[in-house]
C-alpha positions as protocol buffer text, in pm:
chain_id: "A"
residue {
  index: 1
  type: UNK
  ca { x: 2443 y: 8234 z: 12385 }
}
residue {
  index: 2
  type: UNK
  ca { x: 2736 y: 7995 z: 12373 }
}
residue {
  index: 3
  type: UNK
  ca { x: 2574 y: 7730 z: 12597 }
}
residue {
  index: 4
  type: UNK
  ca { x: 2713 y: 7387 z: 12518 }
}
residue {
  index: 5
  type: UNK
  ca { x: 2894 y: 7511 z: 12211 }
}
residue {
  index: 6
  type: UNK
  ca { x: 3244 y: 7574 z: 12338 }
}
residue {
  index: 7
  type: UNK
  ca { x: 3418 y: 7292 z: 12520 }
}
residue {
  index: 8
  type: UNK
  ca { x: 3715 y: 7501 z: 12638 }
}
residue {
  index: 9
  type: UNK
  ca { x: 3541 y: 7706 z: 12903 }
}
residue {
  index: 10
  type: UNK
  ca { x: 3845 y: 7914 z: 13014 }
}
residue {
  index: 11
  type: UNK
  ca { x: 4150 y: 8008 z: 12812 }
}
residue {
  index: 12
  type: UNK
  ca { x: 4437 y: 8237 z: 12906 }
}
residue {
  index: 13
  type: UNK
  ca { x: 4671 y: 8348 z: 12631 }
}
residue {
  index: 14
  type: UNK
  ca { x: 5005 y: 8518 z: 12708 }
}
residue {
  index: 15
  type: UNK
  ca { x: 4870 y: 8662 z: 13034 }
}
residue {
  index: 16
  type: UNK
  ca { x: 5107 y: 8888 z: 13226 }
}
residue {
  index: 17
  type: UNK
  ca { x: 5026 y: 9080 z: 13543 }
}
residue {
  index: 18
  type: UNK
  ca { x: 5196 y: 9271 z: 13820 }
}
residue {
  index: 19
  type: UNK
  ca { x: 5136 y: 9494 z: 14120 }
}
residue {
  index: 20
  type: UNK
  ca { x: 5282 y: 9841 z: 14061 }
}
residue {
  index: 21
  type: UNK
  ca { x: 5627 y: 9761 z: 13920 }
}
residue {
  index: 22
  type: UNK
  ca { x: 5648 y: 9400 z: 14042 }
}
residue {
  index: 23
  type: UNK
  ca { x: 5578 y: 9153 z: 13763 }
}
residue {
  index: 24
  type: UNK
  ca { x: 5400 y: 8851 z: 13913 }
}
residue {
  index: 25
  type: UNK
  ca { x: 5284 y: 8657 z: 13604 }
}
residue {
  index: 26
  type: UNK
  ca { x: 5477 y: 8634 z: 13279 }
}
residue {
  index: 27
  type: UNK
  ca { x: 5315 y: 8509 z: 12958 }
}
residue {
  index: 28
  type: UNK
  ca { x: 5084 y: 8243 z: 13104 }
}
residue {
  index: 29
  type: UNK
  ca { x: 4898 y: 8033 z: 12844 }
}
residue {
  index: 30
  type: UNK
  ca { x: 4654 y: 7759 z: 12949 }
}
residue {
  index: 31
  type: UNK
  ca { x: 4319 y: 7626 z: 12836 }
}
residue {
  index: 32
  type: UNK
  ca { x: 4072 y: 7444 z: 13057 }
}
residue {
  index: 33
  type: UNK
  ca { x: 3805 y: 7201 z: 12938 }
}
residue {
  index: 34
  type: UNK
  ca { x: 3465 y: 7146 z: 13091 }
}
residue {
  index: 35
  type: UNK
  ca { x: 3449 y: 6835 z: 13308 }
}
residue {
  index: 36
  type: UNK
  ca { x: 3818 y: 6840 z: 13408 }
}
residue {
  index: 37
  type: UNK
  ca { x: 4016 y: 6920 z: 13722 }
}
residue {
  index: 38
  type: UNK
  ca { x: 4333 y: 7129 z: 13699 }
}
residue {
  index: 39
  type: UNK
  ca { x: 4579 y: 7178 z: 13987 }
}
residue {
  index: 40
  type: UNK
  ca { x: 4796 y: 7491 z: 13996 }
}
residue {
  index: 41
  type: UNK
  ca { x: 5112 y: 7409 z: 14189 }
}
residue {
  index: 42
  type: UNK
  ca { x: 5409 y: 7617 z: 14297 }
}
residue {
  index: 43
  type: UNK
  ca { x: 5585 y: 7765 z: 14596 }
}
residue {
  index: 44
  type: UNK
  ca { x: 5451 y: 8066 z: 14785 }
}
residue {
  index: 45
  type: UNK
  ca { x: 5491 y: 8377 z: 14573 }
}
residue {
  index: 46
  type: UNK
  ca { x: 5494 y: 8184 z: 14245 }
}
residue {
  index: 47
  type: UNK
  ca { x: 5173 y: 8358 z: 14128 }
}
residue {
  index: 48
  type: UNK
  ca { x: 4905 y: 8094 z: 14197 }
}
residue {
  index: 49
  type: UNK
  ca { x: 4649 y: 8323 z: 14367 }
}
residue {
  index: 50
  type: UNK
  ca { x: 4715 y: 8604 z: 14120 }
}
residue {
  index: 51
  type: UNK
  ca { x: 4653 y: 8373 z: 13824 }
}
residue {
  index: 52
  type: UNK
  ca { x: 4323 y: 8254 z: 13972 }
}
residue {
  index: 53
  type: UNK
  ca { x: 4213 y: 8616 z: 14018 }
}
residue {
  index: 54
  type: UNK
  ca { x: 4303 y: 8693 z: 13655 }
}
residue {
  index: 55
  type: UNK
  ca { x: 4102 y: 8391 z: 13539 }
}
residue {
  index: 56
  type: UNK
  ca { x: 3788 y: 8519 z: 13710 }
}
residue {
  index: 57
  type: UNK
  ca { x: 3823 y: 8884 z: 13618 }
}
residue {
  index: 58
  type: UNK
  ca { x: 3903 y: 9017 z: 13966 }
}
residue {
  index: 59
  type: UNK
  ca { x: 4237 y: 9132 z: 13823 }
}
residue {
  index: 60
  type: UNK
  ca { x: 4282 y: 9266 z: 13471 }
}
residue {
  index: 61
  type: UNK
  ca { x: 4594 y: 9133 z: 13297 }
}
residue {
  index: 62
  type: UNK
  ca { x: 4856 y: 9388 z: 13189 }
}
residue {
  index: 63
  type: UNK
  ca { x: 4902 y: 9190 z: 12870 }
}
residue {
  index: 64
  type: UNK
  ca { x: 4727 y: 8896 z: 12710 }
}
residue {
  index: 65
  type: UNK
  ca { x: 4365 y: 8790 z: 12716 }
}
residue {
  index: 66
  type: UNK
  ca { x: 4137 y: 8559 z: 12914 }
}
residue {
  index: 67
  type: UNK
  ca { x: 3846 y: 8405 z: 12723 }
}
residue {
  index: 68
  type: UNK
  ca { x: 3538 y: 8272 z: 12905 }
}
residue {
  index: 69
  type: UNK
  ca { x: 3319 y: 8043 z: 12694 }
}
residue {
  index: 70
  type: UNK
  ca { x: 3427 y: 8226 z: 12378 }
}
residue {
  index: 71
  type: UNK
  ca { x: 3390 y: 8581 z: 12518 }
}
residue {
  index: 72
  type: UNK
  ca { x: 3669 y: 8818 z: 12619 }
}
residue {
  index: 73
  type: UNK
  ca { x: 3649 y: 8829 z: 12999 }
}
residue {
  index: 74
  type: UNK
  ca { x: 3741 y: 9197 z: 13011 }
}
residue {
  index: 75
  type: UNK
  ca { x: 3428 y: 9283 z: 12810 }
}
residue {
  index: 76
  type: UNK
  ca { x: 3188 y: 9107 z: 13049 }
}
residue {
  index: 77
  type: UNK
  ca { x: 3030 y: 9262 z: 13359 }
}
residue {
  index: 78
  type: UNK
  ca { x: 3047 y: 9103 z: 13704 }
}
residue {
  index: 79
  type: UNK
  ca { x: 2705 y: 8940 z: 13678 }
}
residue {
  index: 80
  type: UNK
  ca { x: 2781 y: 8785 z: 13338 }
}
residue {
  index: 81
  type: UNK
  ca { x: 3104 y: 8642 z: 13478 }
}
residue {
  index: 82
  type: UNK
  ca { x: 2933 y: 8520 z: 13798 }
}
residue {
  index: 83
  type: UNK
  ca { x: 2675 y: 8326 z: 13599 }
}
residue {
  index: 84
  type: UNK
  ca { x: 2956 y: 8108 z: 13466 }
}
residue {
  index: 85
  type: UNK
  ca { x: 3246 y: 8132 z: 13712 }
}
residue {
  index: 86
  type: UNK
  ca { x: 3248 y: 8081 z: 14089 }
}
residue {
  index: 87
  type: UNK
  ca { x: 3549 y: 8170 z: 14303 }
}
residue {
  index: 88
  type: UNK
  ca { x: 3642 y: 8052 z: 14651 }
}
residue {
  index: 89
  type: UNK
  ca { x: 3924 y: 8262 z: 14802 }
}
residue {
  index: 90
  type: UNK
  ca { x: 4164 y: 8135 z: 15069 }
}
residue {
  index: 91
  type: UNK
  ca { x: 3976 y: 8325 z: 15338 }
}
residue {
  index: 92
  type: UNK
  ca { x: 3610 y: 8409 z: 15315 }
}
residue {
  index: 93
  type: UNK
  ca { x: 3482 y: 8704 z: 15518 }
}
residue {
  index: 94
  type: UNK
  ca { x: 3289 y: 8603 z: 15828 }
}
residue {
  index: 95
  type: UNK
  ca { x: 2953 y: 8773 z: 15829 }
}
residue {
  index: 96
  type: UNK
  ca { x: 2641 y: 8833 z: 16032 }
}
residue {
  index: 97
  type: UNK
  ca { x: 2449 y: 8619 z: 15782 }
}
residue {
  index: 98
  type: UNK
  ca { x: 2316 y: 8276 z: 15871 }
}
residue {
  index: 99
  type: UNK
  ca { x: 2484 y: 7985 z: 15695 }
}
residue {
  index: 100
  type: UNK
  ca { x: 2171 y: 7934 z: 15479 }
}
residue {
  index: 101
  type: UNK
  ca { x: 2167 y: 8300 z: 15367 }
}
residue {
  index: 102
  type: UNK
  ca { x: 2542 y: 8301 z: 15303 }
}
residue {
  index: 103
  type: UNK
  ca { x: 2499 y: 8001 z: 15068 }
}
residue {
  index: 104
  type: UNK
  ca { x: 2186 y: 8155 z: 14912 }
}
residue {
  index: 105
  type: UNK
  ca { x: 2410 y: 8444 z: 14798 }
}
residue {
  index: 106
  type: UNK
  ca { x: 2552 y: 8198 z: 14546 }
}
residue {
  index: 107
  type: UNK
  ca { x: 2216 y: 8208 z: 14366 }
}
residue {
  index: 108
  type: UNK
  ca { x: 2230 y: 8588 z: 14322 }
}
residue {
  index: 109
  type: UNK
  ca { x: 2369 y: 8586 z: 13963 }
}
residue {
  index: 110
  type: UNK
  ca { x: 2072 y: 8372 z: 13853 }
}
residue {
  index: 111
  type: UNK
  ca { x: 1795 y: 8554 z: 14043 }
}
residue {
  index: 112
  type: UNK
  ca { x: 1557 y: 8808 z: 13896 }
}
residue {
  index: 113
  type: UNK
  ca { x: 1385 y: 8935 z: 14209 }
}
residue {
  index: 114
  type: UNK
  ca { x: 1313 y: 8701 z: 14499 }
}
residue {
  index: 115
  type: UNK
  ca { x: 1452 y: 8351 z: 14546 }
}
residue {
  index: 116
  type: UNK
  ca { x: 1240 y: 8074 z: 14393 }
}
residue {
  index: 117
  type: UNK
  ca { x: 1172 y: 7722 z: 14525 }
}
residue {
  index: 118
  type: UNK
  ca { x: 1444 y: 7605 z: 14287 }
}
residue {
  index: 119
  type: UNK
  ca { x: 1695 y: 7843 z: 14450 }
}
residue {
  index: 120
  type: UNK
  ca { x: 1609 y: 7709 z: 14797 }
}
residue {
  index: 121
  type: UNK
  ca { x: 1639 y: 7352 z: 14668 }
}
residue {
  index: 122
  type: UNK
  ca { x: 1987 y: 7416 z: 14523 }
}
residue {
  index: 123
  type: UNK
  ca { x: 2099 y: 7572 z: 14853 }
}
residue {
  index: 124
  type: UNK
  ca { x: 1971 y: 7272 z: 15051 }
}
residue {
  index: 125
  type: UNK
  ca { x: 2163 y: 7038 z: 14819 }
}
residue {
  index: 126
  type: UNK
  ca { x: 2483 y: 7242 z: 14856 }
}
residue {
  index: 127
  type: UNK
  ca { x: 2449 y: 7244 z: 15237 }
}
residue {
  index: 128
  type: UNK
  ca { x: 2405 y: 6865 z: 15238 }
}
residue {
  index: 129
  type: UNK
  ca { x: 2703 y: 6818 z: 15006 }
}
residue {
  index: 130
  type: UNK
  ca { x: 2921 y: 7006 z: 15254 }
}
residue {
  index: 131
  type: UNK
  ca { x: 2769 y: 6845 z: 15567 }
}
residue {
  index: 132
  type: UNK
  ca { x: 2633 y: 7179 z: 15689 }
}
residue {
  index: 133
  type: UNK
  ca { x: 2258 y: 7103 z: 15721 }
}
residue {
  index: 134
  type: UNK
  ca { x: 2261 y: 7129 z: 16099 }
}
residue {
  index: 135
  type: UNK
  ca { x: 2435 y: 7468 z: 16085 }
}
residue {
  index: 136
  type: UNK
  ca { x: 2186 y: 7624 z: 15841 }
}
residue {
  index: 137
  type: UNK
  ca { x: 2046 y: 7879 z: 16089 }
}
residue {
  index: 138
  type: UNK
  ca { x: 2371 y: 7949 z: 16275 }
}
residue {
  index: 139
  type: UNK
  ca { x: 2551 y: 8281 z: 16210 }
}
residue {
  index: 140
  type: UNK
  ca { x: 2862 y: 8222 z: 15998 }
}
residue {
  index: 141
  type: UNK
  ca { x: 3076 y: 8417 z: 16249 }
}
residue {
  index: 142
  type: UNK
  ca { x: 3017 y: 8146 z: 16513 }
}
residue {
  index: 143
  type: UNK
  ca { x: 3175 y: 7873 z: 16300 }
}
residue {
  index: 144
  type: UNK
  ca { x: 3531 y: 7740 z: 16299 }
}
residue {
  index: 145
  type: UNK
  ca { x: 3775 y: 7818 z: 16016 }
}
residue {
  index: 146
  type: UNK
  ca { x: 3714 y: 7482 z: 15850 }
}
residue {
  index: 147
  type: UNK
  ca { x: 3335 y: 7523 z: 15872 }
}
residue {
  index: 148
  type: UNK
  ca { x: 3355 y: 7872 z: 15722 }
}
residue {
  index: 149
  type: UNK
  ca { x: 3560 y: 7729 z: 15436 }
}
residue {
  index: 150
  type: UNK
  ca { x: 3287 y: 7470 z: 15377 }
}
residue {
  index: 151
  type: UNK
  ca { x: 3024 y: 7748 z: 15370 }
}
residue {
  index: 152
  type: UNK
  ca { x: 3227 y: 7925 z: 15099 }
}
residue {
  index: 153
  type: UNK
  ca { x: 3245 y: 7601 z: 14900 }
}
residue {
  index: 154
  type: UNK
  ca { x: 2871 y: 7541 z: 14940 }
}
residue {
  index: 155
  type: UNK
  ca { x: 2800 y: 7894 z: 14815 }
}
residue {
  index: 156
  type: UNK
  ca { x: 3016 y: 7833 z: 14508 }
}
residue {
  index: 157
  type: UNK
  ca { x: 2841 y: 7502 z: 14436 }
}
residue {
  index: 158
  type: UNK
  ca { x: 2500 y: 7671 z: 14472 }
}
residue {
  index: 159
  type: UNK
  ca { x: 2611 y: 7918 z: 14205 }
}
residue {
  index: 160
  type: UNK
  ca { x: 2603 y: 7626 z: 13955 }
}
residue {
  index: 161
  type: UNK
  ca { x: 2896 y: 7764 z: 13755 }
}
residue {
  index: 162
  type: UNK
  ca { x: 3058 y: 7624 z: 13442 }
}
residue {
  index: 163
  type: UNK
  ca { x: 3401 y: 7687 z: 13597 }
}
residue {
  index: 164
  type: UNK
  ca { x: 3488 y: 7674 z: 13967 }
}
residue {
  index: 165
  type: UNK
  ca { x: 3811 y: 7843 z: 14081 }
}
residue {
  index: 166
  type: UNK
  ca { x: 3944 y: 7761 z: 14426 }
}
residue {
  index: 167
  type: UNK
  ca { x: 4244 y: 7912 z: 14603 }
}
residue {
  index: 168
  type: UNK
  ca { x: 4384 y: 7654 z: 14848 }
}
residue {
  index: 169
  type: UNK
  ca { x: 4040 y: 7495 z: 14906 }
}
residue {
  index: 170
  type: UNK
  ca { x: 4165 y: 7252 z: 15170 }
}
residue {
  index: 171
  type: UNK
  ca { x: 4391 y: 7481 z: 15375 }
}
residue {
  index: 172
  type: UNK
  ca { x: 4163 y: 7498 z: 15686 }
}
residue {
  index: 173
  type: UNK
  ca { x: 4024 y: 7146 z: 15663 }
}
residue {
  index: 174
  type: UNK
  ca { x: 4128 y: 6838 z: 15857 }
}
residue {
  index: 175
  type: UNK
  ca { x: 4252 y: 6538 z: 15659 }
}
residue {
  index: 176
  type: UNK
  ca { x: 3914 y: 6364 z: 15648 }
}
residue {
  index: 177
  type: UNK
  ca { x: 3738 y: 6676 z: 15517 }
}
residue {
  index: 178
  type: UNK
  ca { x: 4016 y: 6741 z: 15264 }
}
residue {
  index: 179
  type: UNK
  ca { x: 3948 y: 6408 z: 15094 }
}
residue {
  index: 180
  type: UNK
  ca { x: 3572 y: 6460 z: 15120 }
}
residue {
  index: 181
  type: UNK
  ca { x: 3590 y: 6802 z: 14955 }
}
residue {
  index: 182
  type: UNK
  ca { x: 3831 y: 6692 z: 14682 }
}
residue {
  index: 183
  type: UNK
  ca { x: 3615 y: 6388 z: 14604 }
}
residue {
  index: 184
  type: UNK
  ca { x: 3312 y: 6614 z: 14576 }
}
residue {
  index: 185
  type: UNK
  ca { x: 3496 y: 6852 z: 14340 }
}
residue {
  index: 186
  type: UNK
  ca { x: 3591 y: 6561 z: 14113 }
}
residue {
  index: 187
  type: UNK
  ca { x: 3230 y: 6447 z: 14118 }
}
residue {
  index: 188
  type: UNK
  ca { x: 3111 y: 6796 z: 14015 }
}
residue {
  index: 189
  type: UNK
  ca { x: 3357 y: 6791 z: 13726 }
}
residue {
  index: 190
  type: UNK
  ca { x: 3243 y: 6448 z: 13610 }
}
residue {
  index: 191
  type: UNK
  ca { x: 2868 y: 6470 z: 13669 }
}
residue {
  index: 192
  type: UNK
  ca { x: 2798 y: 6837 z: 13592 }
}
residue {
  index: 193
  type: UNK
  ca { x: 3072 y: 6893 z: 13337 }
}
residue {
  index: 194
  type: UNK
  ca { x: 3218 y: 7169 z: 13553 }
}
residue {
  index: 195
  type: UNK
  ca { x: 3577 y: 7281 z: 13499 }
}
residue {
  index: 196
  type: UNK
  ca { x: 3747 y: 7282 z: 13839 }
}
residue {
  index: 197
  type: UNK
  ca { x: 4071 y: 7475 z: 13885 }
}
residue {
  index: 198
  type: UNK
  ca { x: 4239 y: 7481 z: 14224 }
}
residue {
  index: 199
  type: UNK
  ca { x: 4569 y: 7595 z: 14368 }
}
residue {
  index: 200
  type: UNK
  ca { x: 4728 y: 7359 z: 14621 }
}
residue {
  index: 201
  type: UNK
  ca { x: 5040 y: 7327 z: 14832 }
}
residue {
  index: 202
  type: UNK
  ca { x: 4990 y: 6955 z: 14874 }
}
residue {
  index: 203
  type: UNK
  ca { x: 5138 y: 6770 z: 14576 }
}
residue {
  index: 204
  type: UNK
  ca { x: 5002 y: 6436 z: 14703 }
}
residue {
  index: 205
  type: UNK
  ca { x: 4645 y: 6570 z: 14707 }
}
residue {
  index: 206
  type: UNK
  ca { x: 4693 y: 6715 z: 14359 }
}
residue {
  index: 207
  type: UNK
  ca { x: 4829 y: 6385 z: 14226 }
}
residue {
  index: 208
  type: UNK
  ca { x: 4535 y: 6201 z: 14371 }
}
residue {
  index: 209
  type: UNK
  ca { x: 4261 y: 6427 z: 14236 }
}
residue {
  index: 210
  type: UNK
  ca { x: 4372 y: 6637 z: 13936 }
}
residue {
  index: 211
  type: UNK
  ca { x: 4360 y: 6553 z: 13565 }
}
residue {
  index: 212
  type: UNK
  ca { x: 4600 y: 6830 z: 13461 }
}
residue {
  index: 213
  type: UNK
  ca { x: 4881 y: 7014 z: 13634 }
}
residue {
  index: 214
  type: UNK
  ca { x: 5013 y: 7366 z: 13590 }
}
residue {
  index: 215
  type: UNK
  ca { x: 5344 y: 7423 z: 13766 }
}
residue {
  index: 216
  type: UNK
  ca { x: 5441 y: 7784 z: 13822 }
}
residue {
  index: 217
  type: UNK
  ca { x: 5786 y: 7904 z: 13909 }
}
residue {
  index: 218
  type: UNK
  ca { x: 5862 y: 8276 z: 13951 }
}
residue {
  index: 219
  type: UNK
  ca { x: 5540 y: 8367 z: 13770 }
}
residue {
  index: 220
  type: UNK
  ca { x: 5608 y: 8155 z: 13463 }
}
residue {
  index: 221
  type: UNK
  ca { x: 5470 y: 7824 z: 13340 }
}
residue {
  index: 222
  type: UNK
  ca { x: 5741 y: 7575 z: 13429 }
}
residue {
  index: 223
  type: UNK
  ca { x: 5535 y: 7279 z: 13304 }
}
residue {
  index: 224
  type: UNK
  ca { x: 5177 y: 7211 z: 13201 }
}
residue {
  index: 225
  type: UNK
  ca { x: 5011 y: 6883 z: 13115 }
}
residue {
  index: 226
  type: UNK
  ca { x: 4885 y: 6549 z: 13248 }
}
residue {
  index: 227
  type: UNK
  ca { x: 5026 y: 6333 z: 13523 }
}
residue {
  index: 228
  type: UNK
  ca { x: 5316 y: 6227 z: 13299 }
}
residue {
  index: 229
  type: UNK
  ca { x: 5485 y: 6568 z: 13344 }
}
residue {
  index: 230
  type: UNK
  ca { x: 5519 y: 6525 z: 13722 }
}
residue {
  index: 231
  type: UNK
  ca { x: 5860 y: 6361 z: 13739 }
}
residue {
  index: 232
  type: UNK
  ca { x: 6060 y: 6369 z: 14063 }
}
residue {
  index: 233
  type: UNK
  ca { x: 6317 y: 6589 z: 13884 }
}
residue {
  index: 234
  type: UNK
  ca { x: 6051 y: 6845 z: 13788 }
}
residue {
  index: 235
  type: UNK
  ca { x: 5900 y: 6857 z: 14135 }
}
residue {
  index: 236
  type: UNK
  ca { x: 6246 y: 6901 z: 14288 }
}
residue {
  index: 237
  type: UNK
  ca { x: 6317 y: 7191 z: 14050 }
}
residue {
  index: 238
  type: UNK
  ca { x: 5988 y: 7366 z: 14128 }
}
residue {
  index: 239
  type: UNK
  ca { x: 5973 y: 7304 z: 14503 }
}
residue {
  index: 240
  type: UNK
  ca { x: 6342 y: 7268 z: 14595 }
}
residue {
  index: 241
  type: UNK
  ca { x: 6277 y: 6942 z: 14781 }
}
residue {
  index: 242
  type: UNK
  ca { x: 6394 y: 6583 z: 14743 }
}
residue {
  index: 243
  type: UNK
  ca { x: 6115 y: 6363 z: 14609 }
}
residue {
  index: 244
  type: UNK
  ca { x: 6041 y: 5992 z: 14608 }
}
residue {
  index: 245
  type: UNK
  ca { x: 5745 y: 5894 z: 14389 }
}
residue {
  index: 246
  type: UNK
  ca { x: 5576 y: 5555 z: 14433 }
}
C-alpha cells in the first residue's frame, strides 16, 4: 500500500534489547533510505548482529519501535516482512536442496502457488550475479563455505526486497569475491533503489563501499553519519587500535 511513497524504508527509534538480563542494545535510533548502503561497525559483542535481527523482526525490541515502509514491524507477519526485507545471516544452514532450489526459496514470499516463469528467470539472474550457474544442480551441502555464502546472497537477491540486511556478508569469501560481492550490493542499491545494511569487521571494505556508517560501542550508537564521521580518533576509540588514514 505504501509502494514508492515512503523514502525511509527502515527506521529504528530508541530500540533497546537484551537476552534475559543482559542488555545488548541501548536506545538505538537510525533511519535508512532506499538506494543507500549503510555499514554497521563495532567490535565483537558490540550488538551488530542483534541490531540486524531487530531490524528484520527476528527479535522483538524490549523498548522502542522499528518501522518498515511506514508500518510498525511488530504488527506485520513474517510473509509481509519477507516481501520487503531479506536477511543473510553469518552462517546459512547447509541443506539437501540443490543450489537452484535453495535460491528459489527466495521467491516464496511472492508466490501464490507454483513458481512462474518470472520466478525462474529471477533465480537464473541471481545465480549469474553470484557466479553460481554451473552449481545450479549441485546439493548445497557439497559446496565450500564461501560458495554457500554466495548461495545465501543469491537467495536474498532473488527475494527482490526493498531492504537487504547482511550480517558479515564477506566473512567466508576470498579477497576477490569480497570486492565482487560488495560491488554487486552497491549496484543493487543504485539500480534497484534497495537499502543495503551490512555489518562488517573490515573498516577498509566499509570505507570503500558504504554511504553511511553506524558505529556501535557496548550496544550504543557511538557515531552515525557519512564518511566525515570516520576520523582516526573515532576509529581508535571504537576499535582500540592505532589508525592511519590515507
